[in-house]
C-alpha positions as CSV (number, residue, x, y, z in Angstrom):
1,X,84.4,-7.4,31.2
2,X,82.5,-8.6,34.6
3,X,85.1,-7.9,37.0
4,X,85.2,-4.1,35.6
5,X,81.3,-3.7,35.6
6,X,81.4,-4.9,39.3
7,X,84.0,-2.5,40.1
8,X,82.1,0.2,38.6
9,X,79.1,-0.6,41.2
10,X,81.3,-1.0,43.8
11,X,83.5,2.0,43.8
12,X,80.1,4.7,44.3
13,X,79.3,1.9,46.7
14,X,82.0,2.0,48.8
15,X,82.5,5.7,48.3
16,X,78.9,5.9,49.7
17,X,79.7,3.8,52.8
18,X,82.7,5.6,53.5
19,X,80.9,9.0,53.2
20,X,78.3,7.6,55.6
21,X,80.8,6.6,58.3
22,X,82.6,9.7,58.0
23,X,79.0,11.5,58.7
24,X,78.3,9.3,61.8
25,X,81.8,10.1,63.2
26,X,81.3,13.7,62.5
27,X,77.8,13.4,64.3
28,X,79.5,11.6,67.3
29,X,82.4,14.2,67.6
30,X,79.9,17.1,67.7
31,X,78.1,15.6,70.1
32,X,80.7,14.6,72.7
33,X,82.0,18.4,72.1
34,X,78.7,19.7,72.6
35,X,78.3,17.9,75.8
36,X,81.9,18.4,77.2
37,X,83.8,21.0,75.6
38,X,84.3,24.2,77.6
39,X,82.3,27.2,76.5
40,X,82.9,31.1,77.0
41,X,81.2,31.9,80.2
42,X,78.9,34.4,81.3
43,X,79.8,36.0,84.8
44,X,76.4,37.4,85.5
45,X,77.4,41.0,84.6
46,X,74.2,41.7,83.4
47,X,72.4,39.1,84.8
48,X,69.8,38.4,87.7
49,X,71.3,38.3,91.3
50,X,69.8,37.8,94.6
51,X,68.8,41.6,94.5
52,X,66.0,41.1,92.3
53,X,64.2,38.7,94.6
54,X,65.0,40.7,97.8
55,X,67.5,38.2,99.4
56,X,70.3,39.2,101.5
57,X,73.2,37.1,100.3
58,X,76.9,36.9,100.7
59,X,79.6,36.2,97.5
60,X,81.3,33.1,98.6
61,X,83.9,30.7,96.9
62,X,85.4,27.4,97.9
63,X,88.2,24.8,96.1
64,X,86.7,21.9,94.3
65,X,88.8,18.5,94.8
66,X,90.9,19.4,91.9
67,X,91.6,22.7,92.8
68,X,88.9,24.6,90.5
69,X,87.4,27.9,92.3
70,X,83.9,27.6,92.5
71,X,81.9,30.8,93.3
72,X,78.3,31.2,94.5
73,X,76.1,32.9,96.9
74,X,75.1,32.1,100.5
75,X,71.8,32.9,101.8
76,X,71.8,33.1,105.4
77,X,69.2,32.2,108.1
78,X,71.2,32.5,111.5
79,X,68.1,31.2,113.3
80,X,68.2,28.0,111.2
81,X,70.4,24.8,111.4
82,X,69.0,23.9,107.7
83,X,70.9,24.4,104.5
84,X,69.7,23.3,101.1
85,X,72.1,23.1,98.3
86,X,70.8,24.1,94.5
87,X,72.4,22.5,91.6
88,X,71.6,24.1,88.2
89,X,71.7,22.3,84.8
90,X,74.0,21.7,82.0
91,X,75.5,24.8,80.8
92,X,73.3,26.9,83.3
93,X,74.3,28.8,86.2
94,X,73.4,29.5,89.6
95,X,70.8,32.6,88.8
96,X,68.6,29.8,87.1
97,X,67.6,28.7,90.5
98,X,66.7,32.1,91.9
99,X,62.9,31.3,92.1
100,X,63.5,28.3,94.2
101,X,66.3,29.5,96.2
102,X,64.4,32.4,97.5
103,X,61.5,30.6,98.2
104,X,63.2,28.1,100.5
105,X,65.3,31.1,102.0
106,X,62.2,32.6,103.1
107,X,60.8,29.4,104.2
108,X,63.4,29.1,106.8
109,X,66.6,27.7,105.0
110,X,70.3,28.4,104.7
111,X,70.8,28.3,101.0
112,X,73.9,27.8,99.0
113,X,73.6,28.1,95.2
114,X,77.2,28.3,92.9
115,X,78.1,27.7,89.4
116,X,79.6,24.6,88.2
117,X,83.0,24.5,86.8
118,X,83.0,26.5,83.5
119,X,79.8,28.2,84.1
120,X,78.8,31.5,85.3
121,X,81.5,32.9,87.5
122,X,83.5,29.9,88.5
123,X,86.7,29.0,87.2
124,X,87.4,27.3,83.8
125,X,88.0,23.3,83.8
126,X,87.1,20.4,82.3
127,X,83.5,20.1,81.8
128,X,81.2,17.1,81.2
129,X,77.6,15.7,81.6
130,X,77.4,15.1,85.4
131,X,80.8,13.6,85.7
132,X,83.1,15.9,86.5
133,X,80.6,18.2,88.2
134,X,80.3,15.8,90.8
135,X,83.5,17.1,92.3
136,X,81.8,20.8,92.7
137,X,78.8,19.3,94.2
138,X,80.8,17.4,96.9
139,X,82.8,20.6,97.6
140,X,79.7,22.4,98.2
141,X,78.6,20.0,100.7
142,X,81.9,20.4,102.6
143,X,81.6,24.0,102.4
144,X,78.0,23.9,103.8
145,X,79.2,21.7,106.8
146,X,82.2,24.2,107.6
147,X,79.4,27.0,107.8
148,X,76.9,24.8,109.8
149,X,79.1,22.2,111.7
150,X,75.9,20.8,113.1
151,X,73.4,21.7,110.4
152,X,71.2,19.5,108.4
153,X,72.2,19.3,104.7
154,X,69.6,18.8,101.9
155,X,70.2,19.2,98.1
156,X,68.1,20.0,94.9
157,X,68.9,19.5,91.6
158,X,67.6,20.2,88.3
159,X,67.9,18.5,85.1
160,X,72.0,17.6,85.0
161,X,71.9,18.8,88.5
162,X,69.2,16.5,89.7
163,X,71.2,13.5,88.2
164,X,74.2,15.1,90.3
165,X,72.2,15.2,93.3
166,X,71.6,11.7,93.0
167,X,74.9,10.3,92.4
168,X,76.3,12.5,95.0
169,X,74.0,12.1,97.8
170,X,74.3,8.1,96.9
171,X,77.9,8.3,98.3
172,X,77.7,11.3,100.7
173,X,75.8,10.6,104.1
174,X,76.6,14.4,105.0
175,X,73.3,14.8,102.6
176,X,69.8,14.1,104.4
177,X,67.5,14.6,101.9
178,X,67.4,14.7,98.1
179,X,65.0,16.6,95.9
180,X,65.4,15.8,92.1
181,X,63.6,17.8,89.2
182,X,63.9,16.2,85.8
183,X,66.7,14.0,86.1
184,X,68.2,11.3,83.6
185,X,68.2,7.6,84.4
186,X,71.4,7.0,82.4
187,X,73.7,9.2,80.2
188,X,73.6,6.8,77.7
189,X,69.7,6.9,77.4
190,X,69.2,10.6,77.5
191,X,71.7,10.7,74.8
192,X,69.9,7.9,72.9
193,X,67.0,9.8,73.0
194,X,68.3,12.8,71.5
195,X,69.4,11.1,68.4
196,X,66.0,9.5,68.0
197,X,64.3,12.7,68.0
198,X,66.3,13.7,65.0
199,X,66.0,10.4,63.4
200,X,69.5,9.3,63.6
201,X,70.7,5.7,63.4
202,X,71.2,5.7,67.4
203,X,73.5,2.6,67.9
204,X,76.3,3.2,65.6
205,X,76.4,7.1,66.6
206,X,75.9,6.3,70.7
207,X,78.9,3.8,70.5
208,X,80.8,6.3,68.4
209,X,80.0,9.1,70.9
210,X,80.8,7.0,73.9
211,X,84.2,6.1,72.4
212,X,85.1,9.9,71.7
213,X,83.9,11.0,75.2
214,X,86.4,8.5,76.9
215,X,89.1,9.3,74.5
216,X,89.0,12.9,74.8
217,X,87.3,13.8,77.8
218,X,88.1,11.0,80.2
219,X,84.9,9.0,81.3
220,X,82.7,6.6,79.6
221,X,78.8,6.5,79.2
222,X,78.6,4.3,82.1
223,X,80.6,6.2,84.6
224,X,77.1,8.3,84.8
225,X,74.1,6.3,85.8
226,X,72.2,7.6,88.7
227,X,69.7,4.5,88.0
228,X,72.3,2.5,89.5
229,X,72.8,4.9,92.6
230,X,69.5,5.7,93.6
231,X,68.8,3.0,95.9
232,X,71.8,4.0,98.2
233,X,69.9,7.2,98.9
234,X,67.3,5.2,101.4
235,X,66.5,5.4,104.4
236,X,67.3,9.3,103.7
237,X,63.9,11.0,102.2
238,X,63.9,11.0,98.3
239,X,61.3,13.5,96.2
240,X,61.6,13.3,92.4
241,X,59.5,15.8,90.2
242,X,59.3,15.7,86.4
243,X,57.2,17.0,83.7
244,X,54.7,14.5,81.6
245,X,55.6,16.5,78.4
246,X,59.3,16.4,78.8
247,X,61.0,16.3,75.5
248,X,64.6,16.5,76.7
249,X,64.4,13.8,79.2
250,X,61.2,11.3,79.0
251,X,59.2,10.9,82.0
252,X,59.9,7.5,81.6
253,X,63.3,8.2,83.3
254,X,61.5,9.6,86.6
255,X,59.5,5.9,86.4
256,X,62.7,4.0,86.3
257,X,64.5,5.9,89.0
258,X,61.3,6.1,91.6
259,X,61.3,2.2,90.6
260,X,64.9,1.4,91.7
261,X,64.6,4.2,94.7
262,X,64.1,2.8,98.2
263,X,61.5,4.1,101.1
264,X,60.8,7.0,102.0
265,X,60.4,8.2,98.3
266,X,57.6,10.5,96.5
267,X,57.0,11.0,92.9
268,X,55.3,14.0,91.6
269,X,54.3,14.3,87.8
270,X,53.3,17.5,86.5
271,X,50.8,16.7,83.8
272,X,51.3,18.8,80.5
273,X,54.8,20.3,81.7
274,X,57.8,20.3,79.7
275,X,61.6,19.9,80.7
276,X,62.0,21.4,84.3
277,X,58.6,23.0,83.7
278,X,56.9,22.2,87.3
279,X,58.0,25.1,89.0
280,X,56.0,27.2,86.3
281,X,53.1,25.3,86.6
282,X,52.0,26.9,90.0
283,X,55.0,28.9,91.4
284,X,53.6,29.1,95.1
285,X,52.3,25.5,95.3
286,X,55.7,24.2,94.0
287,X,57.7,26.4,96.2
288,X,55.6,25.2,99.1
289,X,55.7,21.4,98.3
290,X,59.5,21.5,98.2
291,X,59.9,23.8,101.3
292,X,57.4,21.3,103.4
293,X,59.7,18.2,102.1
294,X,62.7,19.9,103.4
295,X,61.2,21.0,106.6
296,X,60.0,17.7,107.4
297,X,63.1,15.9,106.2
298,X,65.7,18.1,107.9
299,X,64.1,18.1,111.1
300,X,66.7,17.9,114.0
């Protein structure tokens, strides 16, 4: 009798535990899919182009390290040896950077904007959160070097693109200056923050998502840690920008990265600005500040 009573209570409890574990697994699988799975591209047929900002441009393409065709725009300044490469955010596209790109071009820089793999006009290929896309950024650096054999190369990135800028610049001496707007310090921490915002149990889902990402998409969370790489940028100039009201990548990530970075470095916090919102606080002042940073950093 006692055994059957215990069994009566144990069965619903066991079922609840199994259901809970299944729910956590489903959340982890969905997160890994959302981060990494390819989506239908927007080929910019009806999107903004350099025509809207009155910039002369050339449509270009180059090949990534794994054979993926990457497509972009080259804003030429024949009288300048400076080139700035722009990196857009997760699931974004090159047209997202037309504001800062046209501003830097008008300030006397050659500018290269491109779509990461699976985005905009570039070819489909395995996507990720700042892991596979590093190949595209490195290929962009090689393309810029081919166009300007004696040029000075800078890089600016936003959100995921900012994290990629840090990771790639740390290992690429060709890059002589880095501007990073709203980067995350570690992949694990930015995903943990997303779970906390949704009041989900962070630790078990994080570990499950990490396992799914490693198994299904070929890389673990610890492979994407700008915090570990940022010190290697020095002694090249590093400009870090972040909004204090960023709810996607908290401003604490900026403070961690700035603390770990070497000199020369500069931190700009835009009070009250949301994720990647510094540009919109004061567009002319933002463009001027970034342009002055590259003008000084990329002087021959």
